[in-house]
HTML snippet that shows the backbone in 3Dmol.js (N, CA, C, O; Angstrom):
<script src="https://3Dmol.org/build/3Dmol-min.js"></script>
<div id="view" style="width:600px;height:400px;position:relative"></div>
<script>
const pdb = `
ATOM      1  N   MET A   1       2.941  13.038  -4.804  1.00  0.00           N
ATOM      2  CA  MET A   1       4.328  12.640  -4.816  1.00  0.00           C
ATOM      3  C   MET A   1       4.502  11.262  -4.180  1.00  0.00           C
ATOM      4  O   MET A   1       5.194  10.404  -4.729  1.00  0.00           O
ATOM      5  N   ASP A   2       3.866  11.050  -3.012  1.00  0.00           N
ATOM      6  CA  ASP A   2       4.005   9.757  -2.336  1.00  0.00           C
ATOM      7  C   ASP A   2       3.443   8.618  -3.174  1.00  0.00           C
ATOM      8  O   ASP A   2       4.002   7.521  -3.183  1.00  0.00           O
ATOM      9  N   LEU A   3       2.346   8.865  -3.876  1.00  0.00           N
ATOM     10  CA  LEU A   3       1.791   7.811  -4.733  1.00  0.00           C
ATOM     11  C   LEU A   3       2.728   7.499  -5.892  1.00  0.00           C
ATOM     12  O   LEU A   3       2.819   6.351  -6.328  1.00  0.00           O
ATOM     13  N   MET A   4       3.427   8.519  -6.393  1.00  0.00           N
ATOM     14  CA  MET A   4       4.400   8.266  -7.472  1.00  0.00           C
ATOM     15  C   MET A   4       5.557   7.412  -6.946  1.00  0.00           C
ATOM     16  O   MET A   4       6.047   6.525  -7.645  1.00  0.00           O
ATOM     17  N   CYS A   5       5.986   7.681  -5.721  1.00  0.00           N
ATOM     18  CA  CYS A   5       7.042   6.859  -5.114  1.00  0.00           C
ATOM     19  C   CYS A   5       6.557   5.427  -4.930  1.00  0.00           C
ATOM     20  O   CYS A   5       7.273   4.472  -5.230  1.00  0.00           O
ATOM     21  N   LEU A   6       5.340   5.294  -4.436  1.00  0.00           N
ATOM     22  CA  LEU A   6       4.775   3.958  -4.242  1.00  0.00           C
ATOM     23  C   LEU A   6       4.675   3.220  -5.575  1.00  0.00           C
ATOM     24  O   LEU A   6       4.950   2.023  -5.649  1.00  0.00           O
ATOM     25  N   GLU A   7       4.286   3.929  -6.612  1.00  0.00           N
ATOM     26  CA  GLU A   7       4.184   3.302  -7.931  1.00  0.00           C
ATOM     27  C   GLU A   7       5.562   2.831  -8.417  1.00  0.00           C
ATOM     28  O   GLU A   7       5.683   1.748  -8.990  1.00  0.00           O
ATOM     29  N   THR A   8       6.584   3.640  -8.189  1.00  0.00           N
ATOM     30  CA  THR A   8       7.941   3.261  -8.582  1.00  0.00           C
ATOM     31  C   THR A   8       8.395   2.003  -7.846  1.00  0.00           C
ATOM     32  O   THR A   8       9.023   1.120  -8.431  1.00  0.00           O
ATOM     33  N   ILE A   9       8.072   1.935  -6.564  1.00  0.00           N
ATOM     34  CA  ILE A   9       8.440   0.768  -5.754  1.00  0.00           C
ATOM     35  C   ILE A   9       7.733  -0.486  -6.262  1.00  0.00           C
ATOM     36  O   ILE A   9       8.352  -1.539  -6.414  1.00  0.00           O
ATOM     37  N   VAL A  10       6.435  -0.363  -6.522  1.00  0.00           N
ATOM     38  CA  VAL A  10       5.664  -1.518  -7.000  1.00  0.00           C
ATOM     39  C   VAL A  10       6.152  -1.938  -8.383  1.00  0.00           C
ATOM     40  O   VAL A  10       6.231  -3.132  -8.672  1.00  0.00           O
ATOM     41  N   ALA A  11       6.478  -0.977  -9.235  1.00  0.00           N
ATOM     42  CA  ALA A  11       6.989  -1.314 -10.569  1.00  0.00           C
ATOM     43  C   ALA A  11       8.284  -2.109 -10.465  1.00  0.00           C
ATOM     44  O   ALA A  11       8.506  -3.036 -11.245  1.00  0.00           O
ATOM     45  N   GLY A  12       9.138  -1.757  -9.514  1.00  0.00           N
ATOM     46  CA  GLY A  12      10.394  -2.474  -9.339  1.00  0.00           C
ATOM     47  C   GLY A  12      10.244  -3.810  -8.646  1.00  0.00           C
ATOM     48  O   GLY A  12      11.168  -4.622  -8.656  1.00  0.00           O
ATOM     49  N   ALA A  13       9.100  -4.046  -8.049  1.00  0.00           N
ATOM     50  CA  ALA A  13       8.875  -5.284  -7.298  1.00  0.00           C
ATOM     51  C   ALA A  13       8.767  -6.511  -8.200  1.00  0.00           C
ATOM     52  O   ALA A  13       8.755  -7.640  -7.710  1.00  0.00           O
ATOM     53  N   GLU A  14       8.688  -6.301  -9.501  1.00  0.00           N
ATOM     54  CA  GLU A  14       8.616  -7.451 -10.415  1.00  0.00           C
ATOM     55  C   GLU A  14       9.867  -8.313 -10.318  1.00  0.00           C
ATOM     56  O   GLU A  14       9.854  -9.477 -10.719  1.00  0.00           O
ATOM     57  N   ARG A  15      10.939  -7.750  -9.791  1.00  0.00           N
ATOM     58  CA  ARG A  15      12.189  -8.506  -9.641  1.00  0.00           C
ATOM     59  C   ARG A  15      12.212  -9.356  -8.373  1.00  0.00           C
ATOM     60  O   ARG A  15      13.146 -10.132  -8.173  1.00  0.00           O
ATOM     61  N   LEU A  16      11.211  -9.224  -7.524  1.00  0.00           N
ATOM     62  CA  LEU A  16      11.137 -10.039  -6.313  1.00  0.00           C
ATOM     63  C   LEU A  16      10.837 -11.489  -6.678  1.00  0.00           C
ATOM     64  O   LEU A  16      10.178 -11.754  -7.684  1.00  0.00           O
ATOM     65  N   PRO A  17      11.312 -12.413  -5.874  1.00  0.00           N
ATOM     66  CA  PRO A  17      10.963 -13.819  -6.112  1.00  0.00           C
ATOM     67  C   PRO A  17       9.450 -14.030  -5.997  1.00  0.00           C
ATOM     68  O   PRO A  17       8.782 -13.343  -5.224  1.00  0.00           O
ATOM     69  N   ALA A  18       8.925 -14.960  -6.749  1.00  0.00           N
ATOM     70  CA  ALA A  18       7.488 -15.264  -6.696  1.00  0.00           C
ATOM     71  C   ALA A  18       7.095 -15.581  -5.252  1.00  0.00           C
ATOM     72  O   ALA A  18       7.761 -16.361  -4.573  1.00  0.00           O
ATOM     73  N   GLY A  19       6.031 -14.979  -4.807  1.00  0.00           N
ATOM     74  CA  GLY A  19       5.528 -15.237  -3.467  1.00  0.00           C
ATOM     75  C   GLY A  19       6.148 -14.375  -2.386  1.00  0.00           C
ATOM     76  O   GLY A  19       5.683 -14.394  -1.246  1.00  0.00           O
ATOM     77  N   ALA A  20       7.196 -13.615  -2.714  1.00  0.00           N
ATOM     78  CA  ALA A  20       7.819 -12.737  -1.718  1.00  0.00           C
ATOM     79  C   ALA A  20       6.894 -11.559  -1.411  1.00  0.00           C
ATOM     80  O   ALA A  20       6.134 -11.107  -2.268  1.00  0.00           O
ATOM     81  N   PHE A  21       6.975 -11.080  -0.187  1.00  0.00           N
ATOM     82  CA  PHE A  21       6.179  -9.929   0.222  1.00  0.00           C
ATOM     83  C   PHE A  21       6.952  -8.646  -0.030  1.00  0.00           C
ATOM     84  O   PHE A  21       8.182  -8.634  -0.018  1.00  0.00           O
ATOM     85  N   LEU A  22       6.215  -7.569  -0.258  1.00  0.00           N
ATOM     86  CA  LEU A  22       6.789  -6.235  -0.388  1.00  0.00           C
ATOM     87  C   LEU A  22       6.306  -5.426   0.800  1.00  0.00           C
ATOM     88  O   LEU A  22       5.104  -5.220   0.969  1.00  0.00           O
ATOM     89  N   SER A  23       7.231  -4.969   1.618  1.00  0.00           N
ATOM     90  CA  SER A  23       6.893  -4.160   2.789  1.00  0.00           C
ATOM     91  C   SER A  23       7.227  -2.711   2.491  1.00  0.00           C
ATOM     92  O   SER A  23       8.342  -2.395   2.076  1.00  0.00           O
ATOM     93  N   VAL A  24       6.255  -1.830   2.703  1.00  0.00           N
ATOM     94  CA  VAL A  24       6.427  -0.409   2.399  1.00  0.00           C
ATOM     95  C   VAL A  24       6.023   0.396   3.624  1.00  0.00           C
ATOM     96  O   VAL A  24       4.924   0.235   4.155  1.00  0.00           O
ATOM     97  N   ASN A  25       6.934   1.270   4.069  1.00  0.00           N
ATOM     98  CA  ASN A  25       6.584   2.196   5.147  1.00  0.00           C
ATOM     99  C   ASN A  25       5.724   3.294   4.563  1.00  0.00           C
ATOM    100  O   ASN A  25       6.015   3.823   3.490  1.00  0.00           O
ATOM    101  N   ILE A  26       4.679   3.627   5.263  1.00  0.00           N
ATOM    102  CA  ILE A  26       3.766   4.658   4.790  1.00  0.00           C
ATOM    103  C   ILE A  26       3.448   5.588   5.952  1.00  0.00           C
ATOM    104  O   ILE A  26       3.159   5.136   7.059  1.00  0.00           O
ATOM    105  N   SER A  27       3.501   6.861   5.698  1.00  0.00           N
ATOM    106  CA  SER A  27       3.314   7.842   6.769  1.00  0.00           C
ATOM    107  C   SER A  27       1.851   8.246   6.902  1.00  0.00           C
ATOM    108  O   SER A  27       1.076   8.126   5.953  1.00  0.00           O
ATOM    109  N   PRO A  28       1.480   8.725   8.089  1.00  0.00           N
ATOM    110  CA  PRO A  28       0.124   9.224   8.259  1.00  0.00           C
ATOM    111  C   PRO A  28      -0.192  10.372   7.295  1.00  0.00           C
ATOM    112  O   PRO A  28      -1.325  10.503   6.832  1.00  0.00           O
ATOM    113  N   ALA A  29       0.805  11.196   6.996  1.00  0.00           N
ATOM    114  CA  ALA A  29       0.577  12.311   6.064  1.00  0.00           C
ATOM    115  C   ALA A  29       0.156  11.795   4.688  1.00  0.00           C
ATOM    116  O   ALA A  29      -0.710  12.383   4.040  1.00  0.00           O
ATOM    117  N   THR A  30       0.763  10.706   4.251  1.00  0.00           N
ATOM    118  CA  THR A  30       0.379  10.103   2.974  1.00  0.00           C
ATOM    119  C   THR A  30      -1.057   9.612   3.029  1.00  0.00           C
ATOM    120  O   THR A  30      -1.846   9.850   2.114  1.00  0.00           O
ATOM    121  N   LEU A  31      -1.384   8.924   4.114  1.00  0.00           N
ATOM    122  CA  LEU A  31      -2.735   8.378   4.250  1.00  0.00           C
ATOM    123  C   LEU A  31      -3.792   9.467   4.323  1.00  0.00           C
ATOM    124  O   LEU A  31      -4.929   9.271   3.895  1.00  0.00           O
ATOM    125  N   GLU A  32      -3.409  10.616   4.867  1.00  0.00           N
ATOM    126  CA  GLU A  32      -4.360  11.708   5.013  1.00  0.00           C
ATOM    127  C   GLU A  32      -4.463  12.573   3.761  1.00  0.00           C
ATOM    128  O   GLU A  32      -5.359  13.412   3.663  1.00  0.00           O
ATOM    129  N   ALA A  33      -3.559  12.379   2.805  1.00  0.00           N
ATOM    130  CA  ALA A  33      -3.585  13.159   1.574  1.00  0.00           C
ATOM    131  C   ALA A  33      -4.855  12.855   0.788  1.00  0.00           C
ATOM    132  O   ALA A  33      -5.270  11.700   0.694  1.00  0.00           O
ATOM    133  N   PRO A  34      -5.464  13.881   0.230  1.00  0.00           N
ATOM    134  CA  PRO A  34      -6.730  13.674  -0.491  1.00  0.00           C
ATOM    135  C   PRO A  34      -6.607  12.726  -1.680  1.00  0.00           C
ATOM    136  O   PRO A  34      -7.580  12.062  -2.040  1.00  0.00           O
ATOM    137  N   GLU A  35      -5.426  12.653  -2.295  1.00  0.00           N
ATOM    138  CA  GLU A  35      -5.276  11.775  -3.466  1.00  0.00           C
ATOM    139  C   GLU A  35      -5.068  10.318  -3.098  1.00  0.00           C
ATOM    140  O   GLU A  35      -5.144   9.447  -3.964  1.00  0.00           O
ATOM    141  N   PHE A  36      -4.805  10.034  -1.817  1.00  0.00           N
ATOM    142  CA  PHE A  36      -4.610   8.650  -1.407  1.00  0.00           C
ATOM    143  C   PHE A  36      -5.952   7.999  -1.106  1.00  0.00           C
ATOM    144  O   PHE A  36      -6.775   8.558  -0.382  1.00  0.00           O
ATOM    145  N   SER A  37      -6.164   6.824  -1.661  1.00  0.00           N
ATOM    146  CA  SER A  37      -7.391   6.074  -1.403  1.00  0.00           C
ATOM    147  C   SER A  37      -7.110   4.593  -1.632  1.00  0.00           C
ATOM    148  O   SER A  37      -6.110   4.218  -2.243  1.00  0.00           O
ATOM    149  N   THR A  38      -8.000   3.779  -1.136  1.00  0.00           N
ATOM    150  CA  THR A  38      -7.897   2.351  -1.390  1.00  0.00           C
ATOM    151  C   THR A  38      -7.883   2.091  -2.893  1.00  0.00           C
ATOM    152  O   THR A  38      -7.094   1.288  -3.392  1.00  0.00           O
ATOM    153  N   ALA A  39      -8.766   2.779  -3.599  1.00  0.00           N
ATOM    154  CA  ALA A  39      -8.847   2.584  -5.052  1.00  0.00           C
ATOM    155  C   ALA A  39      -7.549   2.965  -5.741  1.00  0.00           C
ATOM    156  O   ALA A  39      -7.117   2.270  -6.660  1.00  0.00           O
ATOM    157  N   ALA A  40      -6.914   4.057  -5.317  1.00  0.00           N
ATOM    158  CA  ALA A  40      -5.653   4.485  -5.928  1.00  0.00           C
ATOM    159  C   ALA A  40      -4.570   3.441  -5.689  1.00  0.00           C
ATOM    160  O   ALA A  40      -3.815   3.109  -6.603  1.00  0.00           O
ATOM    161  N   LEU A  41      -4.488   2.926  -4.473  1.00  0.00           N
ATOM    162  CA  LEU A  41      -3.485   1.923  -4.151  1.00  0.00           C
ATOM    163  C   LEU A  41      -3.721   0.635  -4.940  1.00  0.00           C
ATOM    164  O   LEU A  41      -2.787   0.085  -5.523  1.00  0.00           O
ATOM    165  N   LEU A  42      -4.947   0.162  -4.960  1.00  0.00           N
ATOM    166  CA  LEU A  42      -5.257  -1.065  -5.693  1.00  0.00           C
ATOM    167  C   LEU A  42      -5.048  -0.889  -7.198  1.00  0.00           C
ATOM    168  O   LEU A  42      -4.685  -1.841  -7.889  1.00  0.00           O
ATOM    169  N   SER A  43      -5.272   0.310  -7.698  1.00  0.00           N
ATOM    170  CA  SER A  43      -5.045   0.597  -9.117  1.00  0.00           C
ATOM    171  C   SER A  43      -3.562   0.480  -9.465  1.00  0.00           C
ATOM    172  O   SER A  43      -3.208  -0.074 -10.506  1.00  0.00           O
ATOM    173  N   ILE A  44      -2.703   0.997  -8.599  1.00  0.00           N
ATOM    174  CA  ILE A  44      -1.254   0.881  -8.830  1.00  0.00           C
ATOM    175  C   ILE A  44      -0.845  -0.583  -8.830  1.00  0.00           C
ATOM    176  O   ILE A  44      -0.094  -1.024  -9.700  1.00  0.00           O
ATOM    177  N   LEU A  45      -1.337  -1.331  -7.860  1.00  0.00           N
ATOM    178  CA  LEU A  45      -0.996  -2.757  -7.785  1.00  0.00           C
ATOM    179  C   LEU A  45      -1.456  -3.491  -9.045  1.00  0.00           C
ATOM    180  O   LEU A  45      -0.717  -4.306  -9.599  1.00  0.00           O
ATOM    181  N   ALA A  46      -2.673  -3.201  -9.494  1.00  0.00           N
ATOM    182  CA  ALA A  46      -3.219  -3.860 -10.686  1.00  0.00           C
ATOM    183  C   ALA A  46      -2.420  -3.494 -11.940  1.00  0.00           C
ATOM    184  O   ALA A  46      -2.186  -4.341 -12.802  1.00  0.00           O
ATOM    185  N   LYS A  47      -2.010  -2.241 -12.035  1.00  0.00           N
ATOM    186  CA  LYS A  47      -1.255  -1.771 -13.204  1.00  0.00           C
ATOM    187  C   LYS A  47       0.007  -2.603 -13.423  1.00  0.00           C
ATOM    188  O   LYS A  47       0.408  -2.850 -14.560  1.00  0.00           O
ATOM    189  N   TYR A  48       0.627  -3.029 -12.330  1.00  0.00           N
ATOM    190  CA  TYR A  48       1.877  -3.780 -12.434  1.00  0.00           C
ATOM    191  C   TYR A  48       1.692  -5.268 -12.139  1.00  0.00           C
ATOM    192  O   TYR A  48       2.667  -6.011 -12.024  1.00  0.00           O
ATOM    193  N   GLY A  49       0.446  -5.692 -12.020  1.00  0.00           N
ATOM    194  CA  GLY A  49       0.173  -7.104 -11.804  1.00  0.00           C
ATOM    195  C   GLY A  49       0.705  -7.619 -10.479  1.00  0.00           C
ATOM    196  O   GLY A  49       1.057  -8.792 -10.356  1.00  0.00           O
ATOM    197  N   PHE A  50       0.764  -6.731  -9.477  1.00  0.00           N
ATOM    198  CA  PHE A  50       1.277  -7.119  -8.160  1.00  0.00           C
ATOM    199  C   PHE A  50       0.097  -7.450  -7.254  1.00  0.00           C
ATOM    200  O   PHE A  50      -0.786  -6.620  -7.038  1.00  0.00           O
ATOM    201  N   SER A  51       0.092  -8.653  -6.736  1.00  0.00           N
ATOM    202  CA  SER A  51      -1.017  -9.121  -5.916  1.00  0.00           C
ATOM    203  C   SER A  51      -1.096  -8.359  -4.593  1.00  0.00           C
ATOM    204  O   SER A  51      -0.092  -8.256  -3.889  1.00  0.00           O
ATOM    205  N   PRO A  52      -2.257  -7.827  -4.244  1.00  0.00           N
ATOM    206  CA  PRO A  52      -2.416  -7.129  -2.962  1.00  0.00           C
ATOM    207  C   PRO A  52      -2.076  -8.007  -1.761  1.00  0.00           C
ATOM    208  O   PRO A  52      -1.686  -7.496  -0.711  1.00  0.00           O
ATOM    209  N   GLU A  53      -2.219  -9.311  -1.908  1.00  0.00           N
ATOM    210  CA  GLU A  53      -1.896 -10.225  -0.803  1.00  0.00           C
ATOM    211  C   GLU A  53      -0.415 -10.201  -0.459  1.00  0.00           C
ATOM    212  O   GLU A  53      -0.021 -10.632   0.625  1.00  0.00           O
ATOM    213  N   ARG A  54       0.400  -9.706  -1.364  1.00  0.00           N
ATOM    214  CA  ARG A  54       1.853  -9.676  -1.155  1.00  0.00           C
ATOM    215  C   ARG A  54       2.347  -8.335  -0.630  1.00  0.00           C
ATOM    216  O   ARG A  54       3.549  -8.165  -0.423  1.00  0.00           O
ATOM    217  N   LEU A  55       1.452  -7.384  -0.409  1.00  0.00           N
ATOM    218  CA  LEU A  55       1.832  -6.049   0.056  1.00  0.00           C
ATOM    219  C   LEU A  55       1.600  -5.920   1.556  1.00  0.00           C
ATOM    220  O   LEU A  55       0.528  -6.245   2.067  1.00  0.00           O
ATOM    221  N   VAL A  56       2.627  -5.439   2.249  1.00  0.00           N
ATOM    222  CA  VAL A  56       2.516  -5.150   3.679  1.00  0.00           C
ATOM    223  C   VAL A  56       2.819  -3.667   3.856  1.00  0.00           C
ATOM    224  O   VAL A  56       3.912  -3.204   3.528  1.00  0.00           O
ATOM    225  N   LEU A  57       1.846  -2.930   4.375  1.00  0.00           N
ATOM    226  CA  LEU A  57       2.063  -1.517   4.676  1.00  0.00           C
ATOM    227  C   LEU A  57       2.510  -1.415   6.125  1.00  0.00           C
ATOM    228  O   LEU A  57       1.812  -1.873   7.030  1.00  0.00           O
ATOM    229  N   ALA A  58       3.656  -0.823   6.340  1.00  0.00           N
ATOM    230  CA  ALA A  58       4.230  -0.745   7.682  1.00  0.00           C
ATOM    231  C   ALA A  58       4.227   0.694   8.175  1.00  0.00           C
ATOM    232  O   ALA A  58       4.403   1.639   7.406  1.00  0.00           O
ATOM    233  N   GLY A  59       4.025   0.830   9.457  1.00  0.00           N
ATOM    234  CA  GLY A  59       4.057   2.139  10.100  1.00  0.00           C
ATOM    235  C   GLY A  59       3.107   2.135  11.266  1.00  0.00           C
ATOM    236  O   GLY A  59       1.894   2.033  11.082  1.00  0.00           O
ATOM    237  N   GLY A  60       3.638   2.245  12.455  1.00  0.00           N
ATOM    238  CA  GLY A  60       2.820   2.150  13.660  1.00  0.00           C
ATOM    239  C   GLY A  60       1.637   3.102  13.670  1.00  0.00           C
ATOM    240  O   GLY A  60       0.515   2.697  13.975  1.00  0.00           O
ATOM    241  N   THR A  61       1.880   4.366  13.337  1.00  0.00           N
ATOM    242  CA  THR A  61       0.783   5.325  13.361  1.00  0.00           C
ATOM    243  C   THR A  61      -0.083   5.228  12.118  1.00  0.00           C
ATOM    244  O   THR A  61      -1.222   5.695  12.117  1.00  0.00           O
ATOM    245  N   ALA A  62       0.447   4.628  11.062  1.00  0.00           N
ATOM    246  CA  ALA A  62      -0.342   4.488   9.839  1.00  0.00           C
ATOM    247  C   ALA A  62      -1.579   3.633  10.083  1.00  0.00           C
ATOM    248  O   ALA A  62      -2.650   3.927   9.553  1.00  0.00           O
ATOM    249  N   ALA A  63      -1.441   2.589  10.873  1.00  0.00           N
ATOM    250  CA  ALA A  63      -2.578   1.716  11.159  1.00  0.00           C
ATOM    251  C   ALA A  63      -3.696   2.484  11.831  1.00  0.00           C
ATOM    252  O   ALA A  63      -4.870   2.253  11.539  1.00  0.00           O
ATOM    253  N   ALA A  64      -3.350   3.394  12.728  1.00  0.00           N
ATOM    254  CA  ALA A  64      -4.365   4.199  13.414  1.00  0.00           C
ATOM    255  C   ALA A  64      -5.106   5.096  12.433  1.00  0.00           C
ATOM    256  O   ALA A  64      -6.323   5.258  12.525  1.00  0.00           O
ATOM    257  N   VAL A  65      -4.369   5.676  11.496  1.00  0.00           N
ATOM    258  CA  VAL A  65      -5.006   6.539  10.495  1.00  0.00           C
ATOM    259  C   VAL A  65      -5.929   5.718   9.617  1.00  0.00           C
ATOM    260  O   VAL A  65      -7.035   6.161   9.305  1.00  0.00           O
ATOM    261  N   PHE A  66      -5.494   4.516   9.208  1.00  0.00           N
ATOM    262  CA  PHE A  66      -6.355   3.638   8.407  1.00  0.00           C
ATOM    263  C   PHE A  66      -7.647   3.347   9.162  1.00  0.00           C
ATOM    264  O   PHE A  66      -8.736   3.407   8.591  1.00  0.00           O
ATOM    265  N   ALA A  67      -7.520   3.033  10.443  1.00  0.00           N
ATOM    266  CA  ALA A  67      -8.697   2.708  11.252  1.00  0.00           C
ATOM    267  C   ALA A  67      -9.633   3.901  11.337  1.00  0.00           C
ATOM    268  O   ALA A  67     -10.848   3.742  11.220  1.00  0.00           O
ATOM    269  N   GLU A  68      -9.086   5.092  11.539  1.00  0.00           N
ATOM    270  CA  GLU A  68      -9.909   6.304  11.610  1.00  0.00           C
ATOM    271  C   GLU A  68     -10.662   6.539  10.314  1.00  0.00           C
ATOM    272  O   GLU A  68     -11.785   7.043  10.330  1.00  0.00           O
ATOM    273  N   ARG A  69     -10.056   6.181   9.197  1.00  0.00           N
ATOM    274  CA  ARG A  69     -10.676   6.397   7.892  1.00  0.00           C
ATOM    275  C   ARG A  69     -11.535   5.216   7.464  1.00  0.00           C
ATOM    276  O   ARG A  69     -12.049   5.192   6.346  1.00  0.00           O
ATOM    277  N   GLY A  70     -11.695   4.224   8.360  1.00  0.00           N
ATOM    278  CA  GLY A  70     -12.493   3.061   8.008  1.00  0.00           C
ATOM    279  C   GLY A  70     -11.797   2.168   6.999  1.00  0.00           C
ATOM    280  O   GLY A  70     -12.452   1.458   6.237  1.00  0.00           O
ATOM    281  N   MET A  71     -10.463   2.202   6.990  1.00  0.00           N
ATOM    282  CA  MET A  71      -9.694   1.445   6.021  1.00  0.00           C
ATOM    283  C   MET A  71      -8.747   0.486   6.730  1.00  0.00           C
ATOM    284  O   MET A  71      -7.634   0.270   6.251  1.00  0.00           O
ATOM    285  N   GLY A  72      -9.153  -0.095   7.853  1.00  0.00           N
ATOM    286  CA  GLY A  72      -8.276  -0.952   8.643  1.00  0.00           C
ATOM    287  C   GLY A  72      -7.512  -1.971   7.832  1.00  0.00           C
ATOM    288  O   GLY A  72      -6.315  -2.165   8.044  1.00  0.00           O
ATOM    289  N   VAL A  73      -8.184  -2.621   6.911  1.00  0.00           N
ATOM    290  CA  VAL A  73      -7.515  -3.560   6.005  1.00  0.00           C
ATOM    291  C   VAL A  73      -8.116  -3.333   4.627  1.00  0.00           C
ATOM    292  O   VAL A  73      -9.336  -3.353   4.470  1.00  0.00           O
ATOM    293  N   LEU A  74      -7.278  -3.119   3.641  1.00  0.00           N
ATOM    294  CA  LEU A  74      -7.740  -2.838   2.297  1.00  0.00           C
ATOM    295  C   LEU A  74      -8.326  -4.061   1.640  1.00  0.00           C
ATOM    296  O   LEU A  74      -7.609  -5.003   1.305  1.00  0.00           O
ATOM    297  N   ASP A  75      -9.602  -4.047   1.459  1.00  0.00           N
ATOM    298  CA  ASP A  75     -10.269  -5.117   0.723  1.00  0.00           C
ATOM    299  C   ASP A  75      -9.942  -6.495   1.292  1.00  0.00           C
ATOM    300  O   ASP A  75      -9.985  -7.495   0.575  1.00  0.00           O
ATOM    301  N   GLY A  76      -9.615  -6.543   2.588  1.00  0.00           N
ATOM    302  CA  GLY A  76      -9.316  -7.810   3.235  1.00  0.00           C
ATOM    303  C   GLY A  76      -8.028  -8.459   2.788  1.00  0.00           C
ATOM    304  O   GLY A  76      -7.789  -9.622   3.109  1.00  0.00           O
ATOM    305  N   ARG A  77      -7.175  -7.733   2.043  1.00  0.00           N
ATOM    306  CA  ARG A  77      -6.013  -8.371   1.443  1.00  0.00           C
ATOM    307  C   ARG A  77      -4.685  -7.728   1.785  1.00  0.00           C
ATOM    308  O   ARG A  77      -3.644  -8.275   1.422  1.00  0.00           O
ATOM    309  N   VAL A  78      -4.669  -6.606   2.459  1.00  0.00           N
ATOM    310  CA  VAL A  78      -3.416  -5.925   2.739  1.00  0.00           C
ATOM    311  C   VAL A  78      -3.183  -5.879   4.227  1.00  0.00           C
ATOM    312  O   VAL A  78      -4.041  -5.400   4.968  1.00  0.00           O
ATOM    313  N   ALA A  79      -2.063  -6.355   4.681  1.00  0.00           N
ATOM    314  CA  ALA A  79      -1.751  -6.366   6.115  1.00  0.00           C
ATOM    315  C   ALA A  79      -1.232  -4.993   6.538  1.00  0.00           C
ATOM    316  O   ALA A  79      -0.395  -4.393   5.864  1.00  0.00           O
ATOM    317  N   ILE A  80      -1.733  -4.524   7.634  1.00  0.00           N
ATOM    318  CA  ILE A  80      -1.258  -3.253   8.214  1.00  0.00           C
ATOM    319  C   ILE A  80      -0.537  -3.633   9.506  1.00  0.00           C
ATOM    320  O   ILE A  80      -1.147  -4.207  10.409  1.00  0.00           O
ATOM    321  N   VAL A  81       0.749  -3.320   9.601  1.00  0.00           N
ATOM    322  CA  VAL A  81       1.510  -3.666  10.795  1.00  0.00           C
ATOM    323  C   VAL A  81       2.131  -2.435  11.419  1.00  0.00           C
ATOM    324  O   VAL A  81       2.812  -2.537  12.439  1.00  0.00           O
TER     325      VAL A  81
END
`;
const viewer = $3Dmol.createViewer("view");
viewer.addModel(pdb, "pdb");
viewer.setStyle({}, {cartoon: {color: "spectrum"}});
viewer.zoomTo();
viewer.render();
</script>
């Protein structure tokens, strides 16, 4: 469900001005879900032609979960704040 929401958000991001960042709050529960992965996230971004450099994942505890899973920064291109 969370990935479908994320996909909807990224699909709508085409209306953002060129170069604008998209900030998305993401919960630890989403990060811990078996269907969530770096590959799944990057696949959604690629499907809509949204550059990973423009995505900011927000959530204080989310960063800790990413670090625990060895995913501190996705492919060196996604900021975790």
